[in-house]
C-alpha positions as CSV (number, residue, x, y, z in Angstrom):
1,L,-28.7,-40.5,52.1
2,F,-29.8,-37.2,50.5
3,V,-27.0,-34.6,49.5
4,N,-28.2,-31.0,48.7
5,A,-26.0,-29.9,46.0
6,P,-25.7,-26.3,44.8
7,S,-27.1,-25.2,41.7
8,V,-24.8,-24.8,38.7
9,R,-24.9,-21.8,36.4
10,A,-23.0,-21.8,33.0
11,Q,-22.8,-17.8,33.0
12,V,-20.3,-16.1,35.5
13,T,-20.3,-12.6,37.1
14,I,-16.9,-11.0,38.4
15,G,-16.7,-8.0,40.3
16,M,-20.0,-8.4,42.7
17,R,-22.7,-10.7,43.7
18,A,-25.2,-10.3,41.2
19,E,-26.8,-12.3,38.3
20,P,-25.1,-12.0,35.3
21,N,-27.2,-10.6,32.4
22,E,-28.9,-13.3,30.4
23,G,-27.1,-13.0,27.2
24,A,-23.4,-13.1,28.6
25,L,-21.4,-16.1,29.5
26,L,-19.0,-13.7,31.4
27,D,-20.4,-10.3,32.9
28,L,-17.7,-8.1,34.6
29,K,-19.4,-5.6,37.0
30,Q,-17.9,-3.5,39.4
31,S,-19.7,-2.8,42.7
32,Q,-20.5,0.7,43.9
33,T,-21.2,2.0,47.4
34,N,-25.0,1.9,46.7
35,G,-24.8,-1.7,45.4
36,S,-25.3,-0.7,41.7
37,A,-23.4,-2.2,38.9
38,N,-22.0,1.0,37.1
39,A,-18.5,-0.1,36.0
40,S,-16.1,2.4,36.0
41,K,-12.9,0.6,34.8
42,G,-12.2,-1.5,31.8
43,L,-10.8,-4.8,30.6
44,L,-6.9,-4.6,29.8
45,L,-6.1,-7.4,27.1
46,P,-2.9,-9.2,27.2
47,R,-0.2,-6.9,25.6
48,V,2.1,-8.6,23.2
49,Q,4.5,-7.7,20.3
50,L,3.3,-9.5,17.1
51,T,6.3,-10.2,14.7
52,D,4.3,-12.1,12.1
53,L,0.7,-11.8,11.2
54,N,0.7,-15.5,10.3
55,E,2.0,-16.8,13.1
56,L,0.8,-17.3,16.8
57,A,4.1,-15.8,18.1
58,P,5.0,-14.7,21.1
59,M,1.9,-16.8,22.5
60,L,3.6,-19.9,20.6
61,N,6.7,-20.0,19.2
62,S,5.9,-22.6,16.5
63,S,2.5,-23.7,16.1
64,T,0.8,-26.7,14.0
65,D,-2.2,-26.2,11.8
66,T,-4.2,-28.0,14.7
67,E,-2.9,-25.5,17.4
68,K,-3.8,-22.6,15.0
69,A,-7.3,-24.0,14.5
70,A,-7.7,-24.2,18.7
71,Y,-6.6,-20.5,19.1
72,V,-9.4,-19.2,16.7
73,G,-11.0,-16.0,18.4
74,L,-7.9,-14.9,20.6
75,T,-7.7,-11.5,21.0
76,V,-4.7,-9.3,22.0
77,Y,-3.5,-5.7,22.0
78,N,-0.3,-5.5,19.9
79,V,2.3,-3.0,21.3
80,E,4.5,-1.7,18.5
81,R,8.2,-1.7,19.5
82,G,10.0,-0.8,16.2
83,S,10.0,-4.4,15.0
84,C,11.1,-5.0,11.4
85,P,8.6,-5.0,9.4
86,S,6.5,-2.8,11.9
87,I,3.2,-4.1,12.5
88,P,0.7,-1.0,13.9
89,S,-0.3,-1.1,17.2
90,G,-4.0,-2.0,18.0
91,I,-6.3,-4.7,18.7
92,Y,-5.8,-8.0,16.7
93,V,-8.0,-11.2,16.5
94,W,-6.6,-14.6,15.5
95,G,-8.8,-16.2,12.7
96,G,-6.9,-19.5,12.4
97,S,-4.5,-18.4,9.8
98,E,-3.8,-14.7,10.6
99,W,-4.2,-12.0,12.8
100,T,-6.8,-9.5,11.7
101,P,-6.9,-5.7,13.0
102,I,-10.4,-5.0,14.6
103,L,-9.1,-1.4,16.0
104,N,-5.9,0.4,15.0
105,D,-4.3,3.3,16.5
106,G,-4.0,5.0,13.4
107,G,-7.5,4.6,12.1
108,G,-6.4,2.1,9.1
109,G,-5.6,-1.4,9.1
110,G,-8.0,-3.8,7.6
111,G,-10.7,-2.2,9.7
112,S,-11.4,0.9,7.9
113,D,-10.3,0.2,4.5
114,V,-13.3,-0.1,1.9
115,D,-12.6,-2.6,-1.2
116,P,-14.2,-1.4,-4.5
117,A,-17.2,-3.6,-5.5
118,G,-16.0,-4.7,-8.9
119,P,-14.2,-3.6,-11.9
120,G,-14.3,0.3,-12.5
121,E,-15.7,0.7,-9.0
122,V,-14.0,2.7,-6.3
123,G,-12.6,2.0,-2.9
124,V,-10.5,3.6,-0.3
125,L,-7.2,2.8,1.5
126,K,-6.3,4.5,4.9
127,D,-2.8,4.5,5.5
128,P,-2.3,3.8,9.3
129,R,1.2,5.0,9.3
130,D,0.0,8.8,8.4
131,N,-3.9,8.7,8.0
132,E,-3.4,9.6,4.3
133,L,-6.4,8.5,2.2
134,Y,-6.1,6.7,-1.1
135,Y,-8.5,5.8,-3.9
136,T,-8.4,2.3,-4.8
137,G,-9.6,0.4,-7.9
138,D,-10.6,-3.1,-8.9
139,F,-8.8,-4.4,-12.0
140,G,-10.5,-7.8,-12.2
141,T,-7.9,-10.5,-12.6
142,A,-5.2,-7.8,-12.0
143,G,-6.2,-7.1,-8.6
144,I,-6.6,-4.2,-6.5
145,W,-4.5,-1.2,-7.0
146,M,-4.2,2.3,-5.6
147,L,-5.2,4.8,-8.1
148,E,-3.2,7.6,-6.5
149,N,0.7,7.9,-6.3
150,L,2.0,6.9,-2.9
151,R,2.7,10.3,-1.0
152,Y,4.3,8.3,2.1
153,I,7.4,10.1,3.6
154,P,9.4,7.2,5.6
155,K,9.9,7.7,9.4
156,A,12.5,5.9,11.6
157,K,9.7,4.3,13.8
158,D,8.8,2.1,10.8
159,C,12.2,0.4,10.8
160,Y,12.5,2.4,7.3
161,T,16.4,2.1,6.8
162,H,16.6,4.9,4.4
163,S,16.5,8.8,4.4
164,A,16.6,11.8,1.8
165,A,19.7,13.5,1.2
166,S,20.1,17.0,-0.4
167,S,22.5,16.5,-3.2
168,T,22.1,15.1,-6.7
169,G,23.7,12.0,-7.7
170,T,24.4,10.5,-4.3
171,T,23.7,6.8,-3.4
172,D,21.8,7.9,0.0
173,K,19.1,9.9,-1.7
174,Y,16.2,7.5,-1.0
175,Y,13.2,9.7,-1.8
176,A,12.5,13.1,-3.1
177,F,9.6,15.5,-3.8
178,P,8.2,16.7,-7.4
179,R,8.9,20.1,-8.3
180,E,7.1,22.3,-10.7
181,V,9.8,22.7,-13.2
182,S,11.1,20.6,-16.3
183,G,14.4,20.3,-17.9
184,T,17.7,20.6,-16.0
185,T,17.4,22.5,-12.9
186,A,19.8,21.6,-10.0
187,Y,18.3,19.4,-7.2
188,N,19.9,20.9,-4.0
189,D,17.6,22.5,-1.7
190,L,15.6,19.2,-0.2
191,D,14.2,21.1,2.6
192,N,12.6,24.0,0.9
193,I,11.2,21.4,-1.8
194,K,9.5,19.4,1.1
195,S,8.1,22.7,2.5
196,T,6.6,23.5,-0.9
197,W,5.3,20.3,-1.6
198,Q,3.4,20.1,1.9
199,G,1.9,23.0,1.2
200,S,0.6,22.4,-2.3
201,T,-2.6,20.2,-2.9
202,K,-1.5,19.9,-6.3
203,L,2.1,18.8,-5.5
204,R,1.0,16.5,-2.8
205,K,-1.5,14.4,-5.4
206,M,2.0,14.2,-7.7
207,G,3.1,11.7,-4.5
208,V,6.9,11.2,-3.3
209,L,9.6,10.1,-5.7
210,Y,11.8,6.8,-4.4
211,N,14.6,5.4,-5.8
212,W,14.5,1.6,-6.0
213,A,16.1,1.0,-2.8
214,G,13.7,3.4,-1.3
215,A,10.4,1.8,-3.0
216,T,11.7,-1.8,-2.1
217,N,13.0,-0.4,1.3
218,G,16.5,-1.9,0.7
219,R,15.6,-5.2,-1.2
220,S,18.5,-7.7,-1.2
221,L,19.5,-8.6,-4.8
222,P,18.2,-11.7,-6.6
223,S,20.5,-13.8,-8.6
224,N,18.8,-13.3,-12.0
225,D,16.6,-11.0,-14.3
226,E,12.7,-11.0,-13.0
227,A,11.1,-9.8,-16.2
228,D,7.7,-11.1,-16.2
229,K,8.1,-13.7,-13.5
230,A,5.5,-15.1,-11.5
231,Y,5.3,-15.6,-7.9
232,V,4.7,-19.4,-8.3
233,D,8.3,-19.3,-10.3
234,G,10.0,-18.3,-7.0
235,Y,9.6,-14.6,-7.3
236,E,9.0,-12.8,-4.0
237,K,6.5,-10.2,-3.2
238,I,8.2,-7.2,-2.0
239,Q,6.3,-5.0,0.5
240,G,8.8,-2.1,0.3
241,V,7.6,1.2,1.1
242,C,3.9,0.3,0.7
243,P,1.4,0.2,3.7
244,T,1.0,-3.3,5.5
245,G,-1.1,-5.8,3.2
246,W,0.0,-3.9,-0.1
247,Y,3.0,-4.3,-2.0
248,L,5.1,-2.8,-4.8
249,P,4.0,-4.5,-8.0
250,S,6.3,-6.7,-10.1
251,D,6.9,-6.4,-13.9
252,R,4.1,-9.2,-14.3
253,D,1.7,-7.3,-12.2
254,W,2.0,-4.5,-14.5
255,N,1.6,-6.6,-17.6
256,D,-1.4,-8.1,-16.0
257,L,-2.6,-4.7,-15.3
258,E,-2.3,-3.4,-18.8
259,Q,-4.1,-6.6,-20.3
260,V,-7.2,-6.0,-18.2
261,I,-7.1,-2.2,-18.8
262,A,-6.9,-2.8,-22.8
263,D,-9.7,-5.4,-22.9
264,A,-11.9,-3.2,-21.0
265,A,-15.1,-1.7,-22.6
266,A,-15.4,1.9,-22.8
267,N,-16.1,4.0,-19.5
268,V,-15.0,1.1,-17.2
269,Y,-11.5,2.6,-16.8
270,S,-11.7,5.1,-19.8
271,T,-13.5,6.8,-22.2
272,E,-11.9,4.8,-24.9
273,A,-13.1,1.3,-26.5
274,A,-11.4,-1.8,-25.6
275,S,-8.1,-2.4,-27.7
276,S,-5.8,-5.2,-28.5
277,M,-2.3,-5.6,-27.2
278,T,0.7,-5.8,-29.4
279,S,2.1,-9.3,-30.3
280,G,4.7,-10.5,-27.2
281,F,4.1,-7.2,-25.5
282,R,5.2,-8.9,-22.0
283,A,8.4,-9.2,-23.3
284,A,8.8,-6.2,-25.4
285,T,10.4,-2.8,-24.4
286,G,10.0,0.5,-25.2
287,F,6.5,2.3,-26.1
288,R,3.8,-0.4,-27.0
289,N,0.1,-1.4,-26.7
290,A,-1.1,2.2,-28.0
291,P,-3.7,3.5,-27.3
292,L,-3.1,2.0,-23.9
293,G,-1.2,4.7,-22.8
294,K,-4.1,7.3,-23.3
295,K,-6.5,5.0,-21.4
296,M,-4.1,5.0,-18.2
297,K,-3.1,8.8,-18.5
298,S,-4.8,11.5,-16.6
299,T,-6.6,14.0,-18.4
300,T,-5.1,16.6,-15.8
301,D,-2.4,18.7,-17.3
302,V,-0.1,19.3,-14.1
303,N,2.7,21.9,-15.1
304,T,1.7,25.6,-15.1
305,T,5.2,26.7,-16.2
306,D,5.4,24.5,-19.4
307,I,2.4,23.4,-20.5
308,Y,2.0,19.9,-22.1
309,S,-1.5,18.2,-22.9
310,T,-1.4,14.8,-21.4
311,N,-3.6,13.5,-24.4
312,G,-5.0,11.0,-21.6
313,T,-8.5,9.5,-21.6
314,S,-8.4,7.8,-18.1
315,K,-11.2,8.1,-15.8
316,S,-10.3,10.2,-12.6
317,A,-8.9,8.4,-9.5
318,A,-12.3,9.3,-8.0
319,T,-14.3,7.8,-10.6
320,G,-11.9,4.4,-10.9
321,G,-9.6,5.2,-13.5
322,F,-5.8,4.5,-13.3
323,D,-5.2,8.2,-13.8
324,A,-1.3,8.3,-14.5
325,L,-0.2,11.7,-13.6
326,L,2.7,13.3,-15.1
327,A,4.7,14.0,-12.0
328,G,8.1,13.3,-13.8
329,N,11.2,11.7,-12.1
330,V,14.6,12.9,-10.9
331,S,17.5,11.4,-13.0
332,G,20.6,13.2,-12.6
333,S,19.3,16.9,-12.7
334,S,16.5,16.3,-15.1
335,Y,12.7,16.4,-13.8
336,A,10.4,16.0,-16.6
337,F,7.6,17.3,-14.4
338,G,4.3,17.6,-16.5
339,E,6.0,15.6,-19.6
340,L,6.4,12.1,-18.2
341,A,5.1,9.7,-15.7
342,Y,7.3,7.0,-14.4
343,F,6.6,4.0,-12.1
344,W,8.7,1.3,-10.3
345,S,8.3,-2.1,-10.3
346,S,9.7,-4.5,-7.8
347,S,11.7,-6.6,-10.4
348,F,15.4,-6.5,-10.7
349,Y,17.2,-6.2,-14.3
350,G,20.9,-6.5,-14.8
351,D,23.6,-5.5,-12.3
352,S,22.0,-2.2,-11.2
353,N,18.6,-1.9,-12.9
354,A,14.7,-2.4,-12.4
355,W,11.8,-2.8,-14.5
356,H,9.7,0.2,-14.7
357,R,6.6,1.7,-16.8
358,S,6.4,5.2,-18.1
359,F,3.9,7.4,-19.9
360,Y,5.0,10.4,-22.2
361,H,2.5,13.2,-22.8
362,S,2.5,12.9,-26.7
363,N,2.8,9.1,-26.8
364,A,-0.5,6.8,-27.0
365,G,1.6,3.6,-25.5
366,V,3.0,2.4,-22.4
367,A,6.8,2.3,-22.1
368,R,8.2,-1.0,-20.4
369,Y,11.9,-0.8,-19.7
370,Y,14.6,-0.6,-17.0
371,C,16.4,2.3,-15.7
372,T,19.2,2.7,-12.9
373,W,18.3,2.1,-9.2
374,S,19.1,5.7,-8.6
375,A,16.6,7.5,-10.4
376,L,13.6,8.5,-8.3
377,L,10.1,7.5,-9.4
378,S,6.5,7.4,-8.7
379,V,5.1,4.3,-6.9
380,R,1.6,2.6,-6.9
381,C,1.0,-0.2,-4.6
382,K,-1.1,-3.5,-5.1
383,K,-3.2,-5.0,-2.6
384,D,-1.7,-8.5,-1.4
C-alpha cells in the first residue's frame, strides 16, 4: 500500500498562497488584486504594561529562572499607563533576566545612549522623558556619571509626587531654578524665574535645583546614618529624579568618584597631575583633599553680576571632565550663584539631613558635609 504524503516545509507564509522568502521562517504577505505581495499593513505586537524590567509580569505573575530562560527573545510593546515608577512606552525584548528597550517613543532608553569608551572619554545620555541630552563620563571603578547638572522638570505622568511652590521656606517646594544673583534676595516669583531659565542657554546649563525629597522622589527614611555605606551592607540604590537606568549617587559613590579623579594623571579629567587623598577622607567632614576641588570645578565663571573666578582646572564636560558649575543653591533666601556648587547624595543623616558635596570658588578642596532636606541643590546621576 502506497500513501502519497504532501511535502512539508519548515517555512510558513501568512496572507497569501505564495512561497516564503528563502531566508524567512515566517513571511507575512498581503495579497493585492493583481496577485502581488506588496503589503500595506503592519504587524501589531502584544500590548502590555510592564511594571518591573526584571520580571516577566504580566505574562507570568511569578517566574523561575528556567521559565525566564525559556522566554528569551519575547518581544512586546509597553503601553505606559502611569505605573510607579513609570517605564517609558516602546518596544522591549526579554533577554533572560531583564527587558531591554529596542525602540522608545521618547527617543531614549537603552537604544540611543552611547556610553563612554573608557576613562576620560565622553558618552551621551538622552533622557527619554524630555529628550534632553547630557554628556557622560567613565570614571573607572567609580562608574559612569553625568557630566552635566540634571535639568529635568518633574511631570505628573512620571508618577512624580512632588511639585514646585512659589514661597521660601515651605516644605512643599521640591524644585527651583538657578538665578543669576547672589547673597540674599526674596525667592517668591517662581513662574518668572522658570521662564527666564527656559530662555537662557547659560541658566539651563546650571540645571534644576532640587530639595532632598525632590531629588529622591520622596524616599522613605532609613533607620540609621548611611555615611559611606556600601550596597552590600543593605543600602539601597535610589533612582529618585534620575532617568530609568540611572540613580542618585550615595555618599560612598561620591567618595569613590573623588578617589578616581585624585589618582588620575594630568589631562584625563583635569589639567592637574595626580594628587593624594587626605587620611581618613571618607569619614572626614568639611573641605578636604585639595587640590581635588580644583580638578572637579569648571573653568567657566557663571555669574556676570558678581564675578568670582572658579579657580577650576576640570576639562569641559564635552571633553570628559566632571565640570562642576557654580550654580549655587537655595537655602532660605540665600543663593550663592557663581560662588558655590552643591550636589545631593541619596544618603540619609540624622533626623532631617542628608550628605552632600560642595565646591567653593576660592577653596581647592571638596566639602563633604550634610545639610537640611529643605535646601535645594544640584543633582548628578550615576549609571546603574
